[in-house]
C-alpha positions as CSV (number, residue, x, y, z in Angstrom):
1,M,90.7,95.6,101.9
2,A,87.9,98.0,100.5
3,F,89.8,99.2,97.7
4,L,89.9,95.0,96.8
5,R,86.3,95.9,95.8
6,I,87.3,98.2,92.8
7,H,89.1,94.9,90.9
8,K,86.7,92.4,91.9
9,L,83.1,93.5,92.5
10,T,80.1,91.5,93.8
11,E,76.4,91.8,93.9
12,K,76.8,92.7,97.9
13,D,79.6,95.1,97.4
14,E,76.7,97.7,95.2
15,I,73.6,97.3,97.5
16,G,72.5,98.6,100.3
17,Y,73.9,102.0,100.5
18,F,71.0,103.7,99.2
19,A,69.0,103.9,103.0
20,P,67.6,108.2,103.1
21,R,66.4,106.8,106.2
22,T,69.6,106.6,108.2
23,W,72.2,109.7,109.5
24,D,75.0,107.3,108.0
25,F,73.6,108.1,104.4
26,W,73.4,111.9,104.9
27,R,76.6,111.7,106.0
28,A,78.4,110.0,102.9
29,L,76.1,112.3,100.7
30,I,77.3,115.7,102.5
31,V,81.0,114.2,102.2
32,C,80.3,113.5,99.1
33,F,79.0,116.7,97.9
34,C,82.2,118.5,99.5
35,L,84.8,116.2,97.9
36,C,82.9,116.7,94.3
37,C,82.8,120.3,94.4
38,I,87.0,119.9,94.4
39,L,87.6,117.2,92.7
40,G,85.1,118.1,89.2
41,H,87.6,120.8,89.3
42,W,90.4,118.7,88.9
43,L,89.0,116.9,86.5
44,E,87.6,119.0,84.5
45,M,91.1,120.6,83.8
46,P,92.4,117.5,81.8
47,Y,88.7,116.7,79.9
48,C,89.0,120.0,78.8
49,W,92.2,119.5,78.1
50,L,90.8,116.7,75.8
51,M,88.1,118.6,74.5
52,D,90.4,121.4,73.1
53,R,93.0,119.1,71.1
54,L,90.0,117.2,69.8
55,F,87.2,119.9,68.9
56,G,89.0,123.2,69.5
57,I,86.1,124.1,71.4
58,V,87.7,125.3,74.8
59,A,88.8,129.4,74.7
60,D,92.3,130.3,76.0
61,D,90.7,132.0,79.4
62,Y,88.2,129.7,80.4
63,A,88.4,130.0,83.8
64,V,89.3,126.5,84.6
65,W,92.8,127.6,83.5
66,T,93.0,130.4,86.2
67,D,90.9,129.4,88.9
68,P,92.6,128.3,92.4
69,W,93.1,124.4,92.8
70,Y,90.4,124.7,95.7
71,H,87.4,126.9,94.0
72,P,84.8,125.1,94.3
73,Y,82.8,124.3,91.1
74,W,79.0,123.6,92.3
75,V,77.7,121.8,90.0
76,Y,80.0,119.0,90.2
77,G,78.9,118.8,94.3
78,F,75.3,118.9,93.2
79,G,75.6,116.5,90.3
80,A,76.7,114.1,93.1
81,V,73.7,115.0,95.0
82,F,71.7,113.9,92.2
83,M,73.6,111.1,91.3
84,T,72.6,109.4,94.7
85,L,69.4,110.1,94.8
86,L,68.7,109.3,91.8
87,I,71.1,106.8,89.9
88,E,72.4,105.4,93.5
89,P,68.9,103.6,93.8
90,L,68.0,102.5,90.0
91,K,71.2,101.0,89.8
92,E,70.7,98.6,93.1
93,R,67.2,97.9,91.5
94,L,69.2,97.1,88.3
95,I,71.6,94.6,89.9
96,L,68.8,92.6,91.5
97,H,66.8,92.0,88.3
98,R,70.1,91.5,85.4
99,K,72.1,88.2,85.9
100,T,75.5,90.1,86.3
101,L,76.9,93.1,87.1
102,W,78.2,94.2,83.6
103,G,74.8,93.8,82.1
104,A,73.7,96.7,85.4
105,F,76.2,98.7,85.1
106,L,75.5,99.1,80.8
107,E,72.3,99.6,81.4
108,S,72.7,102.0,83.9
109,L,75.3,103.8,82.0
110,V,73.0,104.1,78.8
111,I,70.4,105.7,81.1
112,A,72.8,107.8,82.7
113,I,73.7,109.1,79.4
114,L,70.2,109.5,78.2
115,A,69.4,111.7,81.6
116,A,72.5,114.4,80.9
117,M,71.5,114.0,77.4
118,V,67.5,115.1,78.5
119,L,69.1,117.1,81.3
120,E,70.8,119.5,78.8
121,L,68.4,119.9,76.1
122,V,65.8,121.7,78.7
123,M,68.3,123.5,80.3
124,G,69.2,124.9,76.9
125,W,65.9,125.0,75.7
126,L,65.0,127.3,79.3
127,I,68.4,129.5,79.7
128,N,70.5,129.5,76.0
129,Q,68.2,130.3,73.3
130,P,70.0,132.3,70.4
131,D,69.5,136.0,69.8
132,P,66.9,136.3,67.1
133,T,69.3,139.2,65.6
134,T,72.0,137.2,65.6
135,G,71.6,134.0,65.9
136,E,74.3,133.5,68.8
137,Y,73.7,131.9,71.6
138,P,74.4,133.3,75.0
139,F,76.0,130.3,76.9
140,W,76.7,127.3,74.2
141,D,76.5,126.9,70.7
142,N,76.5,122.9,70.0
143,S,75.4,123.2,66.9
144,Q,78.5,122.9,64.6
145,L,79.8,119.5,66.7
146,P,79.3,115.8,65.9
147,G,76.6,114.4,67.4
148,N,74.8,118.0,68.8
149,V,71.4,117.3,69.8
150,F,69.1,120.4,68.5
151,G,72.2,122.1,69.2
152,Q,72.0,121.7,72.9
153,A,73.4,118.6,74.0
154,W,76.4,116.6,73.1
155,L,76.5,113.1,72.6
156,V,80.0,113.2,73.6
157,N,80.0,115.2,76.8
158,D,76.8,113.1,77.5
159,F,78.9,110.1,77.3
160,F,81.5,111.2,79.6
161,I,78.9,112.5,82.1
162,G,77.5,108.8,81.8
163,L,80.8,107.4,82.3
164,A,81.5,110.4,85.5
165,A,78.0,109.2,87.2
166,M,78.9,105.5,87.2
167,I,82.5,106.1,88.5
168,Y,80.5,108.1,91.4
169,V,77.7,105.5,92.0
170,W,79.6,102.2,91.5
171,V,82.3,103.1,93.6
172,I,82.9,106.5,95.3
173,F,79.9,106.7,96.9
174,P,79.6,103.0,98.2
175,L,83.7,103.6,99.9
176,V,82.8,106.7,101.0
177,C,79.7,104.5,102.9
178,E,82.5,101.5,103.5
179,G,85.2,104.0,104.7
180,F,82.8,105.3,107.7
181,S,81.2,102.0,108.6
182,R,84.7,101.1,109.4
183,L,85.1,103.4,111.7
184,S,83.3,104.1,115.8
185,P,80.3,106.2,115.5
186,K,82.2,109.0,117.5
187,A,85.5,109.0,114.9
188,A,82.6,109.1,111.8
189,N,81.6,112.1,113.0
190,V,84.9,113.5,114.0
191,A,86.3,112.6,110.6
192,F,82.7,114.8,109.1
193,A,83.8,117.0,111.1
194,L,86.8,117.8,110.1
195,I,85.8,117.7,106.4
196,I,83.5,120.0,106.5
197,I,85.8,122.4,108.0
198,G,88.3,121.7,105.0
199,F,85.7,122.2,102.4
200,A,84.9,125.8,104.5
201,A,88.0,126.7,104.2
202,C,88.3,126.4,100.5
203,V,85.4,128.1,99.9
204,T,86.1,131.1,102.0
205,A,89.6,131.4,100.3
206,S,88.0,131.2,97.3
207,Y,85.5,133.9,98.0
208,L,88.1,136.4,99.4
209,E,90.6,136.0,96.4
210,L,87.7,136.4,94.0
211,K,86.8,139.4,96.0
212,L,90.2,140.2,95.8
213,W,90.2,140.0,92.2
214,E,87.3,141.8,91.7
215,K,88.9,144.4,93.5
216,Y,92.1,145.2,91.5
């Protein structure tokens, strides 16, 4: 009854998954990379809809509205890798040193939000500098939004990134690890291969469709 862990978590449910010296760990991480590339695309659609309704910041021709459902959004896959390698071991360490899981959860959430803010700032200062003549930002402009940080980061966005990170490291990654652990080694590797083949098919179909759009 793996899904019961979503409703009633214990310390035992949340530690022991960060095991980078094992094939089980890397298999689960590769699968999460593939899944999050696709799921991230799907989740960005309701998020963009909400942000547009609240702040009017999403253009009508933004790619998320027109990209095919199988088009991978690589940033979410790499984000899953980053969260697994950085936040997962931090989460497990916090669980061992805090009296309650809620305390560990809230502290890891704050850390994830701060990490997202710092990442946005660093990326902005590196690649999103305003034009010296027009003052326009080339990629994004958060300077007019409430809660912006130096016009580059945006705390609202950082909060949702942090919340997504918590859902991933507290639920998704452990569930993937647990799901594979319930299979025999051979069955787990077969399931892994099928997921990789399915993801490769999505990437190939997306690439061919984008090339077709470029042609016409």
